[in-house]
N, C-alpha and C positions, 0 to 999 in steps of 0.2 A: 580426783578420779573423774569428775565431770570433764575437766580439761583434757585428760588423756582420751576419754571417749570421743570428744570433739575432734581431736587431732587425728585419731584413727579413722573417723568417719570422713574427714576431709581428704585424707590420703586415699581412702577407698574410692571417693568420688573422682579424684584426679586420675586414678588408675582406670576407672571405668570409662571416663571421657577419652582417654588415650586409646583404649582397646575398641570401644564402641562410639566413635564420634557421631554427633548428631548430623542429620542431613544438612548440606550446606545452605545456610541462610533461609531455611524454610519459613515462608511468611514474611520475610524481611523486604525492605525497599530494594528497588533495582539499583545496581551499581555497575560502572563500566568494567571493573576488573573481576567480575563474578567468577570467571573461568580461569583466572590467572594460574591457579595451582593445578587444575585438572586438564586444561587444554590451552597452554600458553601461546600457541601459534594460531589460535582460532581465527582472529581477524584477517591475518594474511592468507590463510587457507580459503576463507570465504571470498575475499576480494579476488584472488586468483581465479576461483571458479566463476565468479560473475564476469570477470574480464574475458574469460574464454567464451562465455555465453553471449556476451555483447559482440565479440569479434565474429562469432558464428552468425548472429542475427541482431542488428541494431534495435529491433523491436523488443528484445529482451529487457532493455533498461526501463522504458516506461511501463512495460507489462508487469515487471516485478514491483515497481513502485505502486502501481494501482492495486496490485494484489495485497500489498501491505495495508493500504488504506481500507480496502474492502474488508479485510480480516478484522482490523481493529474496530471498524465502524459497525460491525454486525453483532458479534458476541464478545468483543474485547480482543486484545492482541494475544490470541491463544492458538493460532494456526488452524482454527476450525475450518477455514476455507479450503484447506488441503484434504480434508477427510472425504472418503468415499463410502457411502452407505449402500449395502446390498439392495435395499428397497428403493433406491433412487431419491430418497428424501434427504438432500444435503444442500449446502449453500451454493456450490458452484453450478448446480443444475436448476437454480431459480432463474427467472427471466432476466434478472440483473447479473447473476453469477455466470450465466452461460456466455456473456459477452466478454468475459475475461480471456485474455489471450493465452494459449498454451505455452508460449515462450516464458511467461512468468512462472508458471508451475514447474517447468523443466529446469529453470535456473535454480530454484530452491532445491529441487531434488538433486541436481548436480552438486550443489554446495553441500548438501547433507551427505552425499556419497563421499565427497572429498574430505569432509570433517571425520567421518567414520573410518576412512582409510588410515587415519593416524591411530594406532592402538591406544595411545594415551587418551584420545578424545572419544573413542567409540562409545556410542549410546550415553554420552555424558551431556550433550548439548541439545537443548530443546529445539524443535522445528520453529517455534515462535521466535526464538532468539536468532536463529539462522535467517529467517525471513526479515527480521528487523535489520540485521547487518547487511543482507543482500539489497534491501531497499536503499540504505545509505550508500552502498557502493555503486548502485545503479545511478544515483544522483551524481556522485563524484565522477564516475567514468563518462557521464554525459556533459561534463563541464560545470557542474554545480558544486556546492560547498562540501567539504569533508568534515563532518561533525562527529562528535563523540556519541556512541550509542550505549544507553543503559541496558544492562543484561540481568538475567535471573528469572525470566518468565518460565512458567510450566505450560505444557500443551493441554488444551481442552479435550474432552472426550465426546462432545456433542456437536452435531452440525445438522441444521434443519432448514428446509426451503422457506418455511414460513417466517423465519427469523430475519430474512433479508429485506430490510426497509431502508433504502438509501435515496439521496436526492436525485432528481432527474433534470434534463435540460430545460424544462419549462419552469423550474422552481424560481420563486422570487426571493428577495432578500430576507423577508420575514421567515419564509419556509426554510431557507438555508440556515439562518441563525437559530431557528428552533431545533433543527436537527443537530447542529454542532453543539448547541447548549446542552442537549441531552447526553453528549459525550463528555461534558465538562470542559468544552473548549469555547473560546470567545469568538466574537466577530472578527477580530484581528487575526486569530488563528485560521479561521475559515478563509479569509482573503489571501493569506500567505500560502495556504494549501490549495487554493482553487485551481490554479493552472494544472498541476500534475495529478490531482486525484481524479480528474476527468480526462486525462490525456489518452488513455487507451479505453475507449468506450465500446469496443467491439472486436471482431475477429477479422483476419486479413482475407483479401481476395474474394469477398462476397461469400464466405463460407461460415457456417456455424460448426464449431468443433467440440468434440466430446472428450473430456479428460478421463482416460480409462485406467485400468489396473496396472499397466506398465507405463514406463516413461515415454509415452507417445500419445498422439491424438488421432481420433477418427473423425473425419470431416464430411459434411454433406452440403451441397449447394443450397443457398438460401438467399432469396432476393432481399435487398435492403440491408444486408449486413454492412458493418463499418470496417474501416481499416485503422492502422496505427495513427493515433493523433488526429482522428477524423470522425465525422458523423455523416450518416446517410441523410439524403434529402428530406426524408420524413420527419427528422428531428428539428429542422430549421427552415424547410422550404416555405412554410406558411408565413415566415417573416419577410421574405424577399418581396420588395415592392409594397409591403403593407406596414412595416415597422419604421416609423420616422427616425428611430435611433440608429438605424443601419445606414452607413455611408453609401450614397447612391452609386458610386463607382464600384464599391464592393458588391452591392446588390446586382449590378450588371455582370460582374465577374461570376457570381454564383448562378446566374441564369444559364450560363454556358454549361455548368455541371448539372443543374437541376432545371430542366425546362418546365417542370411542374412540381407542385408540393409533394406529390407522391412518386416522383421520378426515382429511378433505381441508382442514380449516381451518388457521389459523396464529395465532401470538401474537407480540407485539412483545418483543424482548429487553429493552427499557427502555420501558415503556408511557408513563411520565411525560414523558420528553424524548427520543423516538426519533431526532430529527434535530439535537439540540443536543449540543455537546461539553461535558460536565460530569462530575461525580463521582457521578451518580445510580446508575450501574451498581454501584459498590462499596457504596453504601448499600443497594441491593436485596439484595446478597449477604449482608450482615449480618442482614437481615430474613428470610432464607430464601426470597427471591424471585428466585433465579437460575434462568433458564429451562432452560439446558442443563446436563447433568451436569458438563461440563468447567468451566462457570462456577462452580457451587456448590462444586466441589472446591477452589477457591482459598480458600474460607472454612472448609470442613470440615476441611482439613488444617492442623495447627498450624504447619507450616513456612511457610505463606504467609498465615495469618490476620492476623498483625501488620501486614503491608503493606496488606491490604484495610482493616483498621480505620483505619490512618493516612490512606489516600486518602479513605475515607468521611468522615472528620472534617476533612480539610484539603485543599480543592480546589487550593490553591496548590502544595502539596507534590506532588500528582498531576501538575499541569501541568509543574512543573519536571522531575520524573523522566521524564515522557512525552517531553518535548523531548530530553532527554539520550539516552533509549533510541532515539528515532527517528534521532538523529544516528549512533548506533552501528549501527543497522540499515542505514542508508544507506551504510555502509562495506563491507558484505558483498559479496564476489565482484566487486570492481571490475575492469573491463576497462581496458586501456590501448591506445595506438596499435598495439602489437604484436599484440594479439589481439582488437581491436575496430575500430569505425568510427563516423563520425557519419552516421547514416542521413539520406538526403534525404526518404524517406517512412518513417514509423515502422512501417508494416506490412510492409515488404519490405527485405531486405538490398540494399545498393547494387550 
């Protein structure tokens, strides 16, 4: 009799699982094929959307990549950077967040719209996962590695201005290591990510832009704003002629853009290939042509110089380490069904 009751209970359990399946992998580890059954064409849909965004504006690629870094570095990879709070207390309106370019936000929103246009995928894919895929595609479409992205993140419901604490252009190696260590990342990860997490440090054409309720931006003139892959004079002008680590010829070049430390001009972080994903950044550091103090610190400090030399000499090594570091960054602060959701609109909680 006990055996019969056990068999009946087992059959009932199997039937219940078939009729009421559990949420897909709630609380489980991230996996590349998370959406294989519910949205099999997800990756091609997102890549096509990113390709269109980059064709419309090359700024979209580094802007999207920096958006991913900013998102993961603040509250974890939960797309909280996309949220708009009615009271104005959100990440993107912080002093660091407002420097993010609107092309990055618009790329993610366009990818989300493309995904949801497929009836099979509608409201099934988190904004956090779309952002992770879009960042990878931005790298690939700029000439970088095409790496596998782990999926299964849920979107967060909270975004606050006070939570934004990220490194700045004057940070030294210890400060950079301390910040990345707090994310569970190593010095090696930090060096591999250093080029592109700071690529888009501001907005274009000397304007500060506001991310609003629709997929557009409202901009106002603002002195000293930066451009794609560039920094305004105020972030590096104090080094020109005063920092022995700066190549004298490079310093002379910068004087043309910045007659004084507080001048309104700007300079590219990588003047040779500002929109291409390559190892030129590390080659510039070896030549004393790092624009920001935190850039040149990577070569000035013996603890990190070896990695810079390696990446400058071997682009393949840089690509491999970058892909691995991006994967580890993508695991920071993951939400599950217990503390997250799949947003219907990336800008607002459900």
